C-alpha positions as CSV (number, residue, x, y, z in Angstrom):
1,X,36.7,53.9,58.9
2,X,34.2,53.5,56.1
3,X,31.1,55.7,56.2
4,X,28.0,53.9,57.0
5,X,25.3,53.8,54.3
6,X,21.8,54.4,55.4
7,X,20.0,51.0,55.9
8,X,17.1,50.6,53.6
9,X,14.9,47.3,54.4
10,X,14.6,45.5,51.0
11,X,11.5,43.5,50.5
12,X,12.0,39.7,50.9
13,X,10.7,39.3,47.3
14,X,13.4,41.2,46.0
15,X,15.9,39.0,47.9
16,X,14.5,35.7,46.4
17,X,17.4,35.0,44.0
18,X,17.5,31.5,42.7
19,X,20.0,29.4,44.7
20,X,20.2,31.7,47.7
21,X,18.1,31.8,50.8
22,X,16.2,35.0,51.0
23,X,16.1,35.3,54.8
24,X,19.9,35.0,54.9
25,X,20.2,37.6,52.3
26,X,18.0,40.1,54.4
27,X,20.0,39.2,57.5
28,X,23.2,39.7,55.7
29,X,21.9,43.0,54.4
30,X,20.9,44.1,57.9
31,X,24.1,42.8,59.4
32,X,26.0,45.3,56.9
33,X,24.1,48.3,58.7
34,X,24.7,46.9,62.3
35,X,27.5,49.2,63.3
36,X,25.2,52.2,62.8
37,X,22.4,50.5,64.6
38,X,24.3,49.9,67.7
39,X,25.0,53.7,67.9
40,X,22.4,54.3,70.4
41,X,23.3,51.5,73.0
42,X,24.1,52.9,76.2
43,X,25.6,49.8,77.6
44,X,26.6,47.7,74.7
45,X,27.5,44.1,75.3
46,X,29.4,42.7,72.2
47,X,30.6,39.1,71.4
48,X,34.1,38.8,69.9
49,X,32.7,38.8,66.4
50,X,30.8,42.0,66.7
51,X,33.3,43.8,68.7
52,X,35.8,43.4,65.8
53,X,33.1,44.2,63.3
54,X,32.7,47.5,65.0
55,X,36.3,48.2,65.1
56,X,36.7,47.2,61.5
57,X,33.7,48.9,59.7
58,X,31.9,51.3,61.8
59,X,32.3,55.2,61.4
60,X,35.1,56.1,63.7
61,X,33.0,58.2,66.1
62,X,30.4,55.3,66.4
63,X,32.9,52.8,67.2
64,X,34.8,55.2,69.7
65,X,31.4,56.0,71.5
66,X,30.3,52.7,71.8
67,X,33.5,51.5,73.1
68,X,33.7,54.3,75.6
69,X,30.3,53.4,76.8
70,X,31.3,49.8,77.2
71,X,34.5,50.8,79.2
72,X,32.5,53.0,81.5
73,X,30.3,50.2,82.9
74,X,31.2,49.8,86.5
75,X,30.8,46.2,86.6
76,X,32.9,44.7,83.6
77,X,32.6,41.3,82.7
78,X,36.0,39.8,82.2
79,X,35.0,37.9,79.1
80,X,33.4,38.9,76.0
81,X,29.7,38.5,75.8
82,X,28.2,35.3,74.5
83,X,26.1,35.5,71.5
84,X,23.0,35.2,73.7
85,X,23.9,38.4,75.6
86,X,25.5,40.4,72.7
87,X,23.7,43.7,71.5
88,X,24.6,43.0,67.9
89,X,23.5,39.2,68.0
90,X,20.2,40.3,69.7
91,X,19.3,42.9,66.9
92,X,20.4,40.3,64.3
93,X,18.0,37.7,65.8
94,X,15.1,40.1,65.9
95,X,15.7,41.0,62.1
96,X,15.8,37.4,61.3
97,X,12.5,36.6,63.1
98,X,10.7,39.6,61.4
99,X,11.9,38.4,58.0
100,X,10.7,34.9,58.7
101,X,7.3,36.4,59.5
102,X,7.4,38.4,56.3
103,X,8.0,35.2,54.3
104,X,5.2,33.5,55.9
105,X,2.9,36.5,55.2
106,X,3.9,36.4,51.5
107,X,3.5,32.8,51.2
108,X,-0.1,32.9,52.9
109,X,-1.1,35.6,50.6
110,X,-0.2,33.4,47.6
111,X,0.2,36.4,45.6
112,X,2.8,36.8,42.7
113,X,5.2,37.4,45.4
114,X,4.4,34.1,47.2
115,X,4.5,32.3,43.7
116,X,8.0,33.7,43.0
117,X,9.2,32.5,46.4
118,X,7.7,29.1,45.9
119,X,9.3,28.7,42.4
120,X,12.7,30.4,43.0
121,X,13.8,30.7,46.5
122,X,16.1,28.0,47.9
123,X,15.9,28.5,51.7
124,X,18.9,27.2,54.0
125,X,18.0,24.2,56.2
126,X,18.0,26.5,59.3
127,X,15.2,29.0,57.8
128,X,13.2,26.1,56.1
129,X,13.0,24.3,59.5
130,X,11.8,27.6,61.3
131,X,9.4,28.6,58.6
132,X,7.9,25.1,58.9
133,X,7.2,25.8,62.6
134,X,5.4,29.1,62.0
135,X,3.5,28.7,58.8
136,X,-0.1,27.2,58.7
137,X,-0.4,23.6,58.2
138,X,-1.7,24.2,54.6
139,X,1.6,25.6,53.7
140,X,3.9,22.9,54.9
141,X,3.6,20.6,52.1
142,X,4.6,23.8,49.8
143,X,7.7,24.0,52.0
144,X,8.5,20.4,51.9
145,X,8.2,20.6,48.0
146,X,10.5,23.5,48.1
147,X,13.0,21.8,50.3
148,X,13.0,18.7,48.4
149,X,13.5,20.5,45.0
150,X,16.3,22.4,46.5
151,X,18.2,19.5,47.8
152,X,17.7,17.6,44.6
153,X,19.3,20.3,42.5
154,X,22.0,20.8,45.0
155,X,22.9,17.1,45.2
156,X,22.9,16.9,41.3
157,X,25.4,19.9,41.2
158,X,27.5,18.2,44.0
159,X,27.7,14.9,42.2
160,X,28.6,16.6,38.9
161,X,31.2,18.7,40.7
162,X,32.6,15.7,42.5
163,X,33.1,13.7,39.2
164,X,35.0,16.8,37.7
165,X,37.2,17.1,40.7
166,X,38.1,13.5,40.7
167,X,39.4,14.1,37.2
168,X,41.3,17.2,38.4
169,X,38.8,19.7,37.3
170,X,37.8,22.2,40.1
171,X,35.9,24.6,37.9
172,X,32.3,25.1,39.2
173,X,33.4,25.0,42.9
174,X,30.9,27.6,43.8
175,X,28.4,24.7,44.5
176,X,30.6,24.0,47.7
177,X,29.5,27.3,49.1
178,X,25.9,26.7,47.9
179,X,26.1,23.5,49.9
180,X,27.5,25.3,52.9
181,X,24.8,27.8,52.8
182,X,22.0,25.4,52.6
183,X,23.3,23.6,55.5
184,X,24.2,26.3,58.0
185,X,23.2,29.8,56.3
186,X,25.3,32.4,54.8
187,X,28.8,33.0,56.0
188,X,29.3,35.1,59.2
189,X,25.8,36.3,59.8
190,X,24.3,33.8,62.1
191,X,25.5,32.2,65.6
């Protein structure tokens, strides 16, 4: 098994790369450290995805220890945990909520970081909708403008790609991944 690198929480501003949701990037970064974070779970409950992630990528002693803890539970559930009861999913959800609060604070400050987020970040639809619920009313127009700009840019790229694809040229297909990320978040990190 691969050795687990120490988790370093990156500031949300450093994850605001044009064309990518900074909250998804933060959650993905966190997700990569998840096997090590589950180490202290006395009675882990794992969904299918996180059990296999643990088996695949955790340090051998961490994975073996967690699986032994899960096997020692007297009342075993005959099916795997649902995402709502999975220890890994719960930790990811906590990180996601904390990162949304961090974005809100940065936007409220209207600092250079907030300006950077406004001009360059392209939030996925999931995180844009969650942000709209928690930011002050004065920032909702800013989020609407960011969302509209992102959708407009993505639609243009998709239309151009579609024209190319109809002519047999499939170069630039990365736009399909960006569209998927916008609609549902980055691959494999959210329920």
